[in-house]
ZAVOSE-627330 format. One record per residue (C-alpha): x, y, z; residue in one letter. Coordinates in steps of 0.05 Angstrom, whole numbers, plus 5000, padded with zeros to 4 digits. Layout:
<martis>
+------+------+------+--------+
:    u :    v :    w : residu :
+------+------+------+--------+
:    X :    Y :    Z :      A :
...
+------+------+------+--------+
</martis>
This chain:
<martis>
+------+------+------+--------+
:    u :    v :    w : residu :
+------+------+------+--------+
: 4349 : 1746 : 1639 :      M :
: 4287 : 1783 : 1612 :      S :
: 4249 : 1750 : 1557 :      P :
: 4241 : 1773 : 1488 :      S :
: 4201 : 1832 : 1488 :      G :
: 4154 : 1806 : 1434 :      G :
: 4138 : 1744 : 1475 :      R :
: 4131 : 1784 : 1541 :      A :
: 4084 : 1837 : 1506 :      V :
: 4047 : 1778 : 1474 :      E :
: 4030 : 1744 : 1541 :      L :
: 4011 : 1815 : 1573 :      A :
: 3963 : 1828 : 1515 :      G :
: 3929 : 1759 : 1524 :      S :
: 3926 : 1771 : 1597 :      L :
: 3901 : 1840 : 1592 :      A :
: 3842 : 1818 : 1537 :      H :
: 3818 : 1770 : 1580 :      R :
: 3812 : 1813 : 1638 :      L :
: 3786 : 1877 : 1609 :      T :
: 3733 : 1838 : 1571 :      V :
: 3698 : 1820 : 1639 :      L :
: 3656 : 1863 : 1680 :      E :
: 3698 : 1903 : 1731 :      P :
: 3665 : 1859 : 1790 :      S :
: 3692 : 1799 : 1759 :      A :
: 3761 : 1820 : 1747 :      R :
: 3803 : 1811 : 1811 :      L :
: 3774 : 1737 : 1820 :      A :
: 3796 : 1723 : 1746 :      A :
: 3868 : 1757 : 1761 :      A :
: 3874 : 1711 : 1825 :      T :
: 3857 : 1654 : 1781 :      A :
: 3910 : 1670 : 1731 :      F :
: 3966 : 1679 : 1787 :      L :
: 3944 : 1606 : 1815 :      E :
: 3937 : 1571 : 1750 :      L :
: 3994 : 1595 : 1698 :      W :
: 4064 : 1572 : 1703 :      S :
: 4114 : 1614 : 1746 :      V :
: 4158 : 1632 : 1676 :      E :
: 4093 : 1653 : 1635 :      D :
: 4068 : 1697 : 1694 :      M :
: 4131 : 1732 : 1706 :      V :
: 4137 : 1745 : 1633 :      D :
: 4064 : 1771 : 1628 :      A :
: 4076 : 1816 : 1689 :      L :
: 4143 : 1846 : 1653 :      E :
: 4102 : 1855 : 1591 :      G :
: 4045 : 1889 : 1627 :      L :
: 4098 : 1940 : 1657 :      L :
: 4119 : 1951 : 1584 :      R :
: 4052 : 1965 : 1560 :      L :
: 4045 : 2013 : 1617 :      R :
: 4102 : 2050 : 1600 :      E :
: 4079 : 2049 : 1525 :      A :
: 4014 : 2087 : 1548 :      G :
: 3972 : 2025 : 1530 :      D :
: 3906 : 2032 : 1577 :      R :
: 3885 : 1962 : 1571 :      H :
: 3958 : 1940 : 1597 :      G :
: 3955 : 1988 : 1652 :      R :
: 3887 : 1971 : 1678 :      D :
: 3902 : 1898 : 1680 :      A :
: 3967 : 1914 : 1718 :      L :
: 3923 : 1947 : 1765 :      G :
: 3880 : 1887 : 1774 :      V :
: 3944 : 1841 : 1775 :      M :
: 3975 : 1877 : 1834 :      T :
: 3905 : 1880 : 1873 :      E :
: 3900 : 1803 : 1859 :      A :
: 3976 : 1795 : 1883 :      I :
: 3965 : 1835 : 1952 :      S :
: 3903 : 1793 : 1963 :      A :
: 3940 : 1730 : 1960 :      L :
: 3992 : 1760 : 2010 :      G :
: 4047 : 1707 : 2022 :      E :
: 4014 : 1646 : 1989 :      R :
: 4062 : 1598 : 1954 :      D :
: 4040 : 1623 : 1888 :      E :
: 4063 : 1690 : 1906 :      I :
: 4132 : 1668 : 1937 :      S :
: 4149 : 1622 : 1876 :      D :
: 4138 : 1682 : 1830 :      L :
: 4183 : 1723 : 1877 :      L :
: 4236 : 1672 : 1874 :      V :
: 4233 : 1662 : 1803 :      F :
: 4239 : 1741 : 1787 :      A :
: 4299 : 1752 : 1833 :      R :
: 4336 : 1691 : 1800 :      E :
: 4326 : 1714 : 1731 :      H :
: 4341 : 1789 : 1755 :      H :
: 4272 : 1811 : 1737 :      R :
: 4276 : 1865 : 1787 :      L :
: 4218 : 1900 : 1767 :      E :
: 4169 : 1844 : 1774 :      V :
: 4203 : 1827 : 1835 :      A :
: 4184 : 1895 : 1868 :      H :
: 4108 : 1883 : 1856 :      L :
: 4116 : 1813 : 1895 :      L :
: 4160 : 1837 : 1956 :      E :
: 4129 : 1848 : 2021 :      R :
: 4184 : 1885 : 2066 :      P :
: 4161 : 1918 : 2133 :      P :
: 4133 : 1993 : 2132 :      P :
: 4176 : 2049 : 2130 :      A :
: 4144 : 2072 : 2200 :      R :
: 4109 : 2026 : 2245 :      E :
: 4040 : 2052 : 2274 :      F :
: 4038 : 2062 : 2352 :      R :
: 3969 : 2070 : 2379 :      P :
: 3993 : 2119 : 2429 :      E :
: 4013 : 2166 : 2370 :      D :
: 3949 : 2169 : 2345 :      E :
: 3912 : 2240 : 2342 :      R :
: 3856 : 2275 : 2313 :      G :
: 3801 : 2225 : 2335 :      V :
: 3735 : 2247 : 2350 :      D :
: 3729 : 2218 : 2421 :      R :
: 3657 : 2230 : 2433 :      E :
: 3639 : 2188 : 2368 :      M :
: 3690 : 2139 : 2387 :      R :
: 3657 : 2126 : 2448 :      S :
: 3599 : 2095 : 2407 :      K :
: 3592 : 2027 : 2394 :      T :
: 3627 : 1997 : 2329 :      L :
: 3561 : 1970 : 2306 :      G :
: 3530 : 2038 : 2313 :      F :
: 3589 : 2076 : 2277 :      R :
: 3591 : 2021 : 2223 :      K :
: 3515 : 2031 : 2208 :      A :
: 3520 : 2104 : 2210 :      L :
: 3581 : 2109 : 2161 :      A :
: 3535 : 2079 : 2110 :      R :
: 3483 : 2133 : 2117 :      K :
: 3517 : 2194 : 2149 :      A :
: 3499 : 2264 : 2137 :      D :
: 3555 : 2317 : 2119 :      R :
: 3574 : 2337 : 2197 :      P :
: 3570 : 2261 : 2210 :      Q :
: 3610 : 2245 : 2153 :      L :
: 3666 : 2295 : 2174 :      A :
: 3664 : 2262 : 2246 :      R :
: 3673 : 2191 : 2218 :      L :
: 3727 : 2210 : 2178 :      L :
: 3773 : 2210 : 2236 :      T :
: 3752 : 2136 : 2261 :      D :
: 3807 : 2091 : 2268 :      P :
: 3771 : 2022 : 2258 :      D :
: 3779 : 1995 : 2186 :      P :
: 3709 : 1969 : 2185 :      S :
: 3681 : 2032 : 2197 :      V :
: 3721 : 2062 : 2146 :      V :
: 3702 : 2007 : 2097 :      H :
: 3630 : 2035 : 2099 :      N :
: 3649 : 2099 : 2097 :      L :
: 3689 : 2090 : 2030 :      L :
: 3625 : 2066 : 2001 :      A :
: 3587 : 2128 : 2020 :      H :
: 3558 : 2166 : 1964 :      P :
: 3573 : 2235 : 1988 :      R :
: 3648 : 2222 : 2006 :      L :
: 3688 : 2262 : 1960 :      T :
: 3758 : 2250 : 1926 :      E :
: 3789 : 2306 : 1966 :      T :
: 3769 : 2274 : 2030 :      E :
: 3797 : 2207 : 2016 :      V :
: 3862 : 2240 : 1994 :      V :
: 3864 : 2269 : 2060 :      G :
: 3848 : 2203 : 2093 :      L :
: 3902 : 2167 : 2050 :      A :
: 3956 : 2217 : 2069 :      A :
: 3939 : 2223 : 2146 :      R :
: 4000 : 2214 : 2187 :      R :
: 4006 : 2175 : 2230 :      P :
: 3959 : 2122 : 2206 :      A :
: 3937 : 2049 : 2217 :      R :
: 3961 : 2007 : 2163 :      P :
: 3890 : 1970 : 2165 :      E :
: 3857 : 2035 : 2148 :      V :
: 3906 : 2052 : 2093 :      L :
: 3891 : 1980 : 2057 :      R :
: 3821 : 1998 : 2065 :      E :
: 3833 : 2053 : 2015 :      I :
: 3879 : 2015 : 1970 :      Y :
: 3823 : 1957 : 1964 :      R :
: 3763 : 2007 : 1953 :      A :
: 3741 : 2000 : 1877 :      P :
: 3712 : 2070 : 1874 :      R :
: 3778 : 2100 : 1896 :      W :
: 3833 : 2056 : 1882 :      S :
: 3847 : 2078 : 1813 :      T :
: 3845 : 2152 : 1825 :      R :
: 3912 : 2182 : 1811 :      R :
: 3905 : 2230 : 1874 :      R :
: 3891 : 2180 : 1921 :      V :
: 3940 : 2127 : 1897 :      R :
: 3997 : 2180 : 1904 :      R :
: 3972 : 2204 : 1971 :      A :
: 3981 : 2128 : 1992 :      L :
: 4050 : 2121 : 1957 :      A :
: 4078 : 2178 : 1992 :      N :
: 4052 : 2162 : 2059 :      N :
: 4108 : 2122 : 2103 :      P :
: 4053 : 2086 : 2146 :      Y :
: 4026 : 2051 : 2082 :      T :
: 4044 : 1978 : 2079 :      P :
: 4109 : 1978 : 2036 :      T :
: 4085 : 1923 : 1994 :      E :
: 4022 : 1964 : 1968 :      I :
: 4071 : 2031 : 1963 :      A :
: 4114 : 1984 : 1915 :      L :
: 4053 : 1963 : 1870 :      K :
: 4032 : 2036 : 1867 :      L :
: 4101 : 2052 : 1845 :      V :
: 4086 : 2009 : 1783 :      A :
: 4022 : 2046 : 1769 :      L :
: 4031 : 2120 : 1786 :      L :
: 4051 : 2166 : 1723 :      P :
: 4130 : 2171 : 1714 :      L :
: 4131 : 2244 : 1747 :      S :
: 4103 : 2212 : 1810 :      D :
: 4157 : 2159 : 1810 :      A :
: 4212 : 2216 : 1800 :      K :
: 4179 : 2250 : 1863 :      A :
: 4179 : 2180 : 1905 :      I :
: 4252 : 2161 : 1888 :      A :
: 4273 : 2226 : 1920 :      A :
: 4232 : 2226 : 1981 :      D :
: 4276 : 2209 : 2040 :      G :
: 4214 : 2197 : 2084 :      N :
: 4192 : 2133 : 2048 :      L :
: 4217 : 2062 : 2054 :      H :
: 4284 : 2048 : 2020 :      E :
: 4256 : 1993 : 1974 :      A :
: 4201 : 2040 : 1954 :      V :
: 4251 : 2093 : 1928 :      R :
: 4295 : 2042 : 1898 :      R :
: 4238 : 2016 : 1859 :      A :
: 4214 : 2082 : 1838 :      A :
: 4287 : 2101 : 1821 :      G :
: 4296 : 2036 : 1776 :      A :
: 4227 : 2050 : 1741 :      R :
: 4259 : 2121 : 1720 :      V :
: 4326 : 2095 : 1701 :      A :
: 4293 : 2039 : 1662 :      E :
: 4248 : 2085 : 1625 :      F :
: 4308 : 2132 : 1609 :      A :
: 4350 : 2077 : 1583 :      R :
: 4290 : 2047 : 1536 :      R :
: 4286 : 2126 : 1513 :      K :
: 4357 : 2130 : 1500 :      E :
: 4361 : 2068 : 1455 :      T :
: 4294 : 2087 : 1415 :      A :
: 4328 : 2153 : 1399 :      E :
: 4385 : 2117 : 1378 :      A :
: 4353 : 2070 : 1334 :      A :
: 4313 : 2129 : 1302 :      A :
: 4371 : 2166 : 1286 :      Q :
: 4402 : 2103 : 1256 :      L :
: 4339 : 2091 : 1216 :      D :
: 4346 : 2165 : 1191 :      A :
: 4412 : 2152 : 1158 :      L :
: 4405 : 2146 : 1084 :      E :
: 4450 : 2093 : 1055 :      P :
: 4512 : 2120 : 1022 :      E :
: 4506 : 2113 : 0944 :      G :
: 4557 : 2081 : 0896 :      E :
: 4611 : 2121 : 0866 :      A :
+------+------+------+--------+
</martis>
């Protein structure tokens, strides 16, 4: 059973305030500490409250939800996350459970299927390619975008001349190594951008636990498209569909309440 909306939103507001007053570079560590130190019940309530704030268009709630999902992903299968998932499932908090689940990917990457790699560049040593990724000129940058090594991609994502369009193309590439897609998800410069998030969420090679978190962060219109995409993992489509259905239910409830409030009481005869 869900908590009262007031309690969940109050906890979420407190969590969002504590995170957003920090410098961006310090927020992930703080979010990780909250996951480790808050009680299971309070954290599940706070995560549900952040989901409600996101749907209400609250910017701080949306940003805090993004940091919390990143911290959840970083902790992986630690006991803290497992305990939260068990509690969320037992108390039918399915939207929160979707943030915590780690199903297998929709499509397994097979090295033999890899294509489009610049073989000449790939023949260089890893150390050379990693160093070049930090200072590459435009032609070199284009060649390194095909590099399959996540450590090269990590450096490349910090390159000052890399464009959002190039990162979107990298996030959408199929087949793709999940380690490379995870690097994009973790890159502070790109991970908050809608087009990048959407490309990752729509890629069946993206680790499913990441796609599930992105469903919660993307606009509702993107969630609707994800719910209808048969190429994606069933858990991702189900989470997107549940979000759309929950929004519709809340909207219908709000509209019904507004209609009732608009009715004037009958006067005495």
